[in-house]
N, C-alpha and C positions, 0 to 999 in steps of 0.2 A: 785374260783366256786367250788361246790361239784356235783359230779355225783352219782345218786343212781342206783343201779343195783337190779331190782327186779325179783321175781320168780325164784332163782336159782337153778339148780339141786343140790341134797344132797351132791354131793361130790365136788362141786365147792368152797363153803367156805373153805374146808380143803385144795384145790389147793391154793387158795388165802393166806391161813396163811403161807402155805410153801413158797409161792412167796414172802411173805413179810419178811420172814427169810433170802431169797437170796438177799444179800445186791446189788449186781451188778445190778438185775433185775429194782430195783427202784432207780438207781442212778440218773434218772431224774423224775418228776414229771408225773404221770400217770393217765389214765383213764381206769378203769376196765370195759369192755364191756360185759353185760350179752347177749352173742349171738355172730354172726360172726361180722367181719369187712370185709366191702365190698371196694376194691380199684377200683375206676372208677364209674363215674356217667353218663356214656353213656347208649345206649339201654340195654347193657348186665347187668350193675349193677342195673338198674331200674328194668328190668324183676325178677332178683334175689329177689329184695326188695319187689316187690309186690307179689310174691310167699310167702315169709316170712310173711308178713303183714297179709296175709290170713289165716295163722296158729297161728298168735299170737306170733310169734318170734321176739323179739327186735333185733336190729341191728344198726351199723353206716356205712355210706357210706362215703369215703373220695375222695376228687378230687382236684387235683392240680390246675384246672381253676377256674373261678368265675362263671360258670353256667353248666347246665347239657348238655350232649352231645357236648361238647366244639369242637370237630372235625367237626361236622356239623354245628355248629354256626359260629365258627371263622376261618376254614379251607378249605371251600369249596367254589366254584365257583357259581356265582348268577344263571345260568342255569340249575343247577343240578337238576335232577329228580330221583327218585328211578328207577333203571335198571329193577326191576322185578314187577309184578303186587302186589297190595296193599295186597292181601289176603297172600302173603307168605313173607311180611315184618312187619306186625303187631305184637306186643308184646303179650304176654299171658295175658287172662284173661279181654283183652279190645280191641275190633275191632275199625279199622278206622271208622269215620262217614260215613255214607251212601252217602253223597253228595261229598266225596272225588273222584277225578279222578281215574282211573285205575293205573296212574303212578303219585302219588302225587309229587308236588315239594319239594325242600329243605324246603322252609318255611312252608308249610303244615305239613311236617313231624317233624319240630321242635315243631310246634304248638300242635301237635299229642302228642309228648313227655311230654311237659310241662303240658298238660291235663292228661297224665298218672300218672305224679308224685303228681299231685294235687288230683287225684282221690284216690290213694292209700296212700296219706299223707306221701310221701316221701321228706324227708328234708335233702340232703347231706350236709356235712360239706365242704364248697368251700375254694379254695386257702390253702389247706392242701397238701404239696408236700410229698409223702412218700419216705423217704431217705433210709430205710432199715426195711425189714421184716424177721424174724428169728425164728424159733421154739426153745423153751426153754426146754430142756429135763428134767432140774431139777424140774420144776413145772408143765410141761406137756401144756404149754400155748405158744401162739403166742406173739412176741412183734413186735409191728409196730410203729417205730419212724417217726415222721413227722415234718417238718418245715414250719412255717406261719409266713412269715416277719422275725422278729428277735427271735420269738418264738420257742421253741422246746417241743414237746409233745410225749409221750409213749402210745399206746394203747395196752392194754393187754386183749387177746380173746381166745377162745378156737378153733374157725374156722376162717380161712382166705379165702376170695373168691377174686381170681384175675380177674378182669373184664375190665383191662386196654386195651385189644384187640390187634390186629394184626397190627394196624395203629397208634401205639402211637407216633413213632418219624419219621420224613421224612428222606428218603434215598438221599444223596447227592453225587454221584460217583465224583472221582477226573478225570479231564481231563487236559492233557497237554496245558498250555498257557492260561488257563480260566481266570486267574488273570490278563493277559494282556489284555483280551477283554474289551473294554471301553464303552460297551452299557450295558442295563439293564439286570441283571441276576437274576432270582428268581425260587423259587419251585413251583409247582402247589398250593401247600397249600396257598400260599400267592397270588394266582391269583384270582380275584373276575369277572372281565369283559374284553372283548376285546376292549372296548370303548377308554382306553388310548392308545391303540396300533394302532390307525386307520392311514392307510398310511404307516405302519412300516413292515419291513421285519422281521419276528420272526422265530426263530428255537425252534421248539418243541422237546425236547429230550424223545423219550418214545411213544409206539404206542399201550398202553393199553387202558382201557375205559376213563381214564383222558386225555392221550394224544390226542386221537379221538374227545372227547368233546372240550377241549380247542381249537383244530384246527379249529372245526366248528364255535366255538363261535368267534374265530378270523376273520374267513370268514364273518360272520354275521356282524362285525364291520369293514369291509372293509380293513383288514390287509392283508398281505400276508405270509402265513405261509408255513414252510417248515417242515415236520415231520420226523424224524429220525426212519427208522424201521431197526434195527441192526440184529434180529434174525426173525425166523419164528412167525406167530402169527395166531390163529384161530379167524375168524370174522363170525359172524352168524346174521341173520336178528333178530331184536327184536321180531318180530311176523312172524307167518306162517300161512297164510289163516285165518288171523283174531285172531289168538290164540297165546297165549305167547310161544314163543320157550322154555322156561324153564318149563313152564306148560307141554307142549307136550312132552319134553325128561322126565320129571317125571312121566308121566303117561305111558310112553313105556318102562320104567324101571321096571315097575311091571311085565311086561310080557316077556320082551326080555332081553337078555344079553346085557352088557355094550357095547361091540364091535359092536353088531349090532345095537344098538342104534345110536352110532356114526356114522356107515355107512349112515344111514337113514338121521341123520342130515345134514351130508356132502353132499348127494345127493341133498336134498331140498335146501341147502344153494348155491351150485354151480347153481342150476336151477333159483333161484331167484337173487343171486348176480352176477352171471357170473363167468370168469376166472379172478381171481385177480393177477395173476402172472405177467401178462404183465403190471400191475402197480406197479411192484416192491414189492409186497406182497405174500410171501410164506407160505403154510400151513406146520405146524409141520408133521412129519411121525406118530405120536401118535394121535388118535381122540380128539375131544375137551373133552369129560367126562374122558377119560382115562388120558390125561394130567392134568386135574384139580386133580384126585386123586392121581396121583404118584408126580406132581411138585407143586400143589396147584396154578398152572397158569389158571386164568380166562379167558375164551373166551370174546372176544369184541361183545357186541351186538350193532349193527349198528342203529343209529337214524338220519342218514342223512349225515355222514362225508364221506362214500363211494360216494356218488353221487358228492361231491366237490372234490374227488381225482380223479374221472373218468373225470370230467371236466377240471381238471388241477388247479382248485382253491386252493388245498391243493397239494404240491408238495411233493412226497416220496423221501428220500434220503437216502444212506447206512450209516454205522456207522461213527463216527468222528475219525480223526486222532489228530487234534490239533486246537486250537483257536490262534487267533492273534488280531491285533487292527482292529475291524470292520469287521472280516471275520472269516469264518472257513474252515478248509481243511478236506475233508473226505477221508475214506479210499480208495476210487477210484480214488484218485489223483484230483478230482473236488475241485474248491474254491468257496465258497459263500460268497456274502457280504449280511452282517445281522446288524440288528439294536438291537435286543433284543434275549435273550434265556430264554425260560420256561423249566424246568426240571420237566417233568411229570415222575419220576423215582420212585414213589412209597413210600412206608412205611414199617416200620418194628416194631416190639415188642420191648419194652424197660425193660421187666420183668428181663433179667439177671442183670440189674444195681441195682436193689434193693432187689429182693428176692433171699435169701441165703441158700445154703446146702438143696435143694429140691429134691424130687423124680420124681417130675411132669413135670417140664420143661426141655428142652434141651438147650444148651448155646445160640442157636438162638432165644429163648425165645417164644418157641412153645411147646405144648405138645408132650412128647416123643411117647405116645402111639396114634394111629392115631383115628381119629373120627370113631365110636361113643363112643369109650371108653375113651377118653383122658380128661374127666371132673374132675376126682377123683384122689387124690394122699394120701399118708399116712400122718397121725398126722393132719388131719382136714384140708389140703388145697384143693381148688377147683378152676377149670378154665373154665370161661365163655366168649364166644366170640372169640374163637381161632381155629374154626373149618374149616375156609376156605370156609365156606358156607353161608356167610351173615348174615343177620338178622334171618333167619329160623333156621340156625345152633344155633344161639346165644340162640333164644328162647326154642329150644328144651333142650339145656344144662341148662339154667336157671331152667326150670321145674324139671329136675332132682337134681341139686344142692339144690333147695328150699325144695324139698319134702325129701330129704336125711338128710339134718338138721333138718328140722321140725320134722321128725319122731323121730329121737334121743332126741331132746330138750322136746317135749312134752311127751315122756315116762318118762324121769328123772324129769319133773316138775309136774307130774300128781298128786302126793299127797303132794307136798311141797308148801312152802310159804315163803322162806327166803328173808331177806331183807339185802342187804350189801351196805355200803357207803364209797366211797374211795375219799380222798382229791386229788384233781388232779390240782393245780394251775400250769399253764405252767412256764417253766423257760425262762425268755426273756433277751437277750444279749443288754444291753443299750449301 
């Protein structure tokens, strides 16, 4: 096939000429992208694409999955709804339909993202797994190597947008004896519904939003969940006096210091939810907003799990010592007979596995500079969706990135009309 690159900046054909002289760069068949390569077709990547489209900047979006927003489509439970009101979760330039509820369901959100991609004519290249992205100082361009089945491809571009997000890979801790346990073991990303667990004794490992909601869903399907609460956790009501707790906190932050807002939230939460310590749930010493800023730990927004905890339908248990056949021993010496284990142990970034020698990301795969400044690095690399602030933070970063790239691209193409064609047949291993 042939890939045409249009309206190139004046200096880019010169870059391409030098690149073609650099034998190692074109050791594989390549596609020269006139604009950025965006890695990730989730909400973050789509939002950047929409911003670039509006400025006339061409781009390519790559994703290892076979669909947009694969985390939402393939790795979330059926009952999932957005935790925040829809106005804080919509992407730039295109609001949710007015008939959507305050907290859209998983399926409504997926439909919204598909409509978003259609509206802005965003067509990602699916089933392309990025193996390596590296800046080539010789030619001043990024090299992005991908694998599709048995075929290898290399994209050459000036800008690289990392939009794979904080939740690219599941976290599976090691537990003594887990390989001896003879029941079902799964990560929360593989959990869809509690229907298959009816009548089963299920240990849910993790007490974040996912752990709470999985436990609640298990109750609704007549299972018997026990939830591991290994450390302290902040639980807040999703709404206070009919208003989103997040919205209330955001409003208060405009007028009051963070620690004061934390105190207000905790007083209100204590009044509404009561004393949770007697149920085995301890609050951290830092406030919920302070803890979020320091450690990126999100408070749990309760949607009904606490009622089940208080009634005994969801049992709270301490940390795990070891597993054995059909049971788990806890750190307090107690033994539980269980049929299944669900690991609601979270996710992590996978950026360090493929992005090499960059100044933007830490070895943990998160921007080294905290929000709101962690969206841009040197040599044309950007980060979107790594703020720890959900879809709202991703949207803010996406706008900044698209505007930054668009400004440079349009300045350099203002009085030019160059056309470059590069042969780009993939090399396939038969």
